[in-house]
C-alpha positions in Angstrom: 32.2 -28.3 50.5 32.5 -30.9 47.7 32.1 -30.0 44.0 31.1 -32.6 41.5 33.8 -32.6 38.8 32.4 -35.5 36.9 31.9 -35.9 33.2 29.6 -32.9 32.8 31.1 -29.8 31.3 30.5 -26.6 33.1 30.9 -23.5 31.0 33.7 -21.1 31.8 33.3 -17.4 32.1 34.3 -16.8 28.5 31.7 -19.1 27.2 29.0 -17.6 29.4 30.0 -14.1 28.2 29.8 -15.2 24.5 26.4 -16.8 25.1 25.2 -13.6 26.8 26.4 -11.4 24.0 24.7 -13.7 21.4 21.5 -13.5 23.4 21.7 -9.8 23.6 22.4 -9.5 19.9 19.3 -11.7 19.1 17.2 -9.5 21.4 18.5 -6.3 19.7 17.7 -7.7 16.2 14.2 -8.7 17.3 13.6 -5.3 19.0 14.8 -3.6 15.7 12.3 -5.6 13.7 9.4 -4.9 16.0 10.3 -1.1 16.2 10.4 -1.0 12.4 7.0 -2.7 12.1 5.5 -0.4 14.8 6.8 2.7 12.9 5.2 1.4 9.6 1.9 0.7 11.4 1.7 4.0 13.3 2.5 6.5 10.6 1.8 7.0 6.9 4.1 5.1 4.6 5.7 8.3 3.4 6.5 9.5 6.9 7.7 6.1 8.2 9.7 4.8 5.2 12.5 7.3 5.5 12.8 6.8 9.2 12.9 3.0 8.8 15.5 3.2 6.0 17.6 5.5 8.2 17.5 3.0 11.0 18.4 0.2 8.5 21.5 2.2 7.6 22.4 2.8 11.2 21.9 -0.9 12.1 24.3 -1.9 9.4 26.8 0.9 10.0 26.2 2.3 6.5 26.6 5.9 5.5 24.3 5.6 2.5 21.1 3.5 2.0 19.0 3.1 -1.1 15.8 1.2 -1.4 14.1 0.6 -4.8 10.6 -0.8 -4.8 9.4 -2.9 -7.7 7.3 -1.1 -10.2 4.0 -2.1 -11.7 3.6 -2.2 -15.5 2.9 1.5 -16.0 5.0 3.0 -13.2 8.7 3.8 -12.8 10.3 2.2 -9.7 10.0 4.2 -6.5 13.4 4.9 -4.9 14.2 6.0 -1.4 17.6 7.1 -0.3 19.2 8.1 3.0 22.6 9.7 3.6 25.5 9.8 1.3 28.8 8.0 0.8 31.3 9.8 3.0 34.5 8.4 1.5 33.9 6.8 -1.9 37.4 5.5 -2.1 37.1 3.3 1.1 33.3 2.7 1.0 31.8 -0.4 -0.5 28.6 -2.3 -0.6 27.9 -3.7 2.9 24.6 -5.3 1.9 22.4 -5.9 -1.1 19.0 -7.6 -0.7 18.2 -10.8 -2.6 14.6 -11.5 -1.7 13.5 -12.2 -5.3 10.5 -9.8 -5.1 12.1 -7.0 -7.1 12.8 -5.0 -4.0 16.4 -3.9 -3.9 18.0 -2.6 -0.7 21.6 -1.5 -1.0 23.7 -0.3 2.0 27.0 1.4 1.4 29.6 2.3 4.0 33.1 1.8 5.2 34.4 -1.8 4.7 36.6 -1.7 7.8 35.1 -2.8 11.0 32.5 -5.5 11.5 30.8 -6.9 8.5 27.2 -7.9 8.1 26.9 -11.4 9.4 24.2 -14.0 8.5 21.9 -13.0 11.4 22.2 -9.3 10.5 21.6 -10.1 6.9 18.4 -11.9 7.8 17.3 -9.0 10.0 17.9 -6.5 7.2 15.9 -8.7 4.8 13.0 -8.9 7.2 12.9 -5.1 7.7 13.3 -4.5 4.0 10.4 -7.0 3.4 8.3 -5.0 5.9 9.0 -1.9 4.0 8.0 -3.6 0.7 4.8 -4.9 2.3 3.9 -1.4 3.6 4.7 0.1 0.2 2.4 -2.4 -1.5 -0.4 -1.8 1.0 0.0 1.9 0.5 -0.1 1.5 -3.3 -3.2 -0.8 -3.1 -5.0 1.7 -0.8 -4.3 4.5 -3.3 -5.5 2.3 -6.2 -8.7 1.4 -4.2 -9.3 5.0 -3.4 -9.0 5.9 -7.1 -11.3 3.0 -8.1 -13.8 4.2 -5.4 -13.6 7.7 -6.8 -14.3 6.3 -10.4 -17.2 4.3 -9.1 -18.7 7.3 -7.3 -18.2 9.4 -10.5 -19.9 6.7 -12.6 -22.8 6.5 -10.2 -23.3 10.2 -10.4 -23.2 10.0 -14.2 -25.7 7.2 -14.1 -28.0 9.1 -11.8 -27.8 12.1 -14.1 -28.6 10.0 -17.2 -31.6 8.4 -15.4 -32.9 11.8 -14.4 -32.5 13.0 -18.1 -34.3 9.8 -19.3 -37.2 10.4 -16.9 -37.4 14.1 -17.9 -37.4 13.1 -21.6 -40.2 10.6 -21.0 -42.2 13.1 -19.1 -41.8 15.7 -21.9 -42.8 13.1 -24.5 -45.8 12.2 -22.5 -46.9 15.8 -22.3 -46.3 16.3 -26.1 -48.3 13.2 -26.8 -51.1 14.4 -24.5 -51.2 17.8 -26.2 -51.3 16.3 -29.7 -53.9 13.7 -28.8 -56.2 16.0 -26.8 -57.7 17.8 -29.9 -58.2 14.5 -31.7 -59.8 12.9 -28.6 -62.1 15.9 -28.1 -63.1 15.9 -31.7 -63.9 12.1 -31.6 -65.8 12.6 -28.3 -67.8 15.5 -29.9 -68.7 13.4 -33.0 -69.7 10.5 -30.8 -71.9 12.7 -28.7 -73.5 14.3 -31.9 -74.3 10.8 -33.3 -75.7 9.7 -30.0 -77.8 12.9 -29.8 -78.9 12.5 -33.4 -80.1 8.9 -32.8 -81.9 9.9 -29.7 -83.7 12.7 -31.5 -84.7 10.5 -34.4 
């Protein structure tokens, strides 16, 4: 059997293993992103956020994770935390988000071992962004519910005011009718007397 050993490069076993590990790592990152999204879609924000933050910490090898959501004008920032720093002397910041939306994700853990590479950083940013989106949707839904409640309350008040107006109009009509009935009957009596008097004359 003759093998072609021409100009083409055939990858060796080490290169193939490296390519395979890189493909597996990309698949794991993608699976992590999809699982986080599915958690946020399937549960209430309050129930899912802690779980996703815990998974973020596990993904990065962090012992402590803190996620601070941007606040609106009248609110204080909402903060979620998971875990605690196990050895403050040797722990350091593994990751801090920089997405520019006001969302701040900080992961703290041991600095020894593997660091957070660019692909991991991008994955952490994506999942933190998913958390921010879910938080904003949750906040908007709560605001919409409050506005809907206000609208229903205003409609009830308007209906009550209209009912009071109709009742007041009806009472005024009845008062006017009672006042004008004696006058109308007196005028009718005078008119009938005059007509009777003309007829008799």
